[in-house]
N, C-alpha and C positions, 0 to 999 in steps of 0.2 A: 147631823154629822159635823164634827168640828175638824176643820183642816188647819186651824191656826197653830203654829209651832208654840210649844211651851217655852216661856221666857227662860226657864231654868235649864232647858235642854241645849246642849252644845250641838251645833250643826256641823256635820261632817261634809265638806264640799264634794267628796266622792259619792255621797248619797243624794246629792241635789238632783232635782228633776227640772229640766227646762221645758216649759209648756210650749208645744208647737202649735196646738190648735184646740179650741173649745168648740164643741158642736152639740146639737140636740138630735134626738131620734125617738121614735115611739118605742115603748116597751114591746115585748113579743105579743102580749095580749092586746095591745093597742089602747089600753085603758089609761095610760099615763105617758108623759113625755120625760125622757131622761136627758140629762146634760152630762157630758163627759169631756175629759181632757185626753189628748194624746201628747205624750212628752218623750224626752230621751234623757238618759243619765249621762254622766261624764264620760262613760265608755261608748256612748252612741247607741245604746240599746234602747229600743222602743218600749214604752210603758203606756198602760191604759188606766184611767181612773174615772169612775162614775162619781159625779159631784152633786147631782141633784135629781130629784124625782118629784114631779108635781102631783103624783098620786100618793096614796097611803103606803105605809110599809117602810121597813128599815132595810138598809143595805150597808155593805162595807165600802168605805171610801179609800181604802189603801190602794196604792199604785200596784198594778199587776204587770210584771215583765212579760213581754212578748215571748221570751224564751220559755217561761213557765207555761204559757198557752201552747206553744209548739210542742213541749214535752208531753202535755196531755193529748194533743192531737196525734203525736207519734205513737202513743200507747194504744190508740184505737186500731182495730182491724181495718185493713184497706177497704175502702168503700162503705164502711159502717156509718150509718146515719148519726148525726149529732143532736143532742138535746141539752137542755140546761144541766141535767144530771151529769153530763160528760165533764163539766167544769167544777163539780163539787170539790174535787181534790185540791183546787186552788184556794178554796175558802173553808178549810177545816174549822169546825166549831164557830162558824160565822153565820150571818143572816142567810136564810134559805133563798131570799130574793137575789142575792149577789150573783150566783151563776147565770140566772136568766137574764139579768141586766147586762152582764158581760157578753152573753150571746147576742143580745140586741145591739150592743155596740159593734161587735164583730160583723153582724149583718149589715149595719149601717155603713161600715167601712168597706164592705164588699169582700171581706176575708171569708165569710160564709154566706151561703144563699139558701133559700128554701129548697128542700129536697125535691127531686123530680119524681120520686117513688113513694114518699110518705108525707102528706101535707102537714103533719105535726113535727116534722124533723127538719134538719138542716144538713148541708154537705159543704165541703170546702169550696170556696170560690177562688178566683184567680187573684193573686196578690199584686199583679203588675200595676194596676192603677193606684193602689194604696202605696206601694213602694215609691212610685213616681211622685205622688203627692208629698209624702214624708221627706223625700230627698229635696224637693223644691222648698219645703218649709225649713229644712235644715240650712239650705243655702241662703234663704232670705233672712235668716237670723231675726225672727220677729221678737218684739219686745214683750211677749207674754211670759213673764218669768215669775215663778213663785218667789216669795221673800227669801226662802232659804237657798235659792239657786245662785249662790255667789260665784261659783266657778263652773258655770254651765259650759258644755262643749262648744268649741268654736264653730262658726259657720263653715260650711263646706264638708263637715264630717258626714259620711254616708251611712245610710241605714244598714244594719247588719242583722242577719238572722243566724243564730247559732255561731256568732263570732265571725261570720264570713260576709264580706261586702256583697250586696245584692244590686244588680243592675236591672232596671225595668226593661 
């Protein structure tokens, strides 16, 4: 996966992503370790990106907006178990590994957890700890910036979900 910007591509500061955190987690199968970024755009919207997989297989390394994830979750019936197939709509015509890798990242962040009724499925977790961590990272203004993040949001900008500030 190539994440280097093309030298001929003009970078729009509004599209820049400030990397807040880079972390690793096991894939859902436990056969590989994934490395991912959590970032935010100039509007303070949270983004996720899988950047490495030490196992075989391809994946999509595009940033995925938390709002896109939330829209998929909102489309699910209340109490419906989640699987990697739940997130296929986020990756149309992309690698079939990408939805599962995203689910592994969401599990690692605590946004989803293993289902209490079906061992092969997941359910929504509590976002409280994740929101507190992201807000702390935003306030700390870490220097983990992508090259194209020329006008990243200022420190102190709060996490938003669906455009509304969230307090842990």
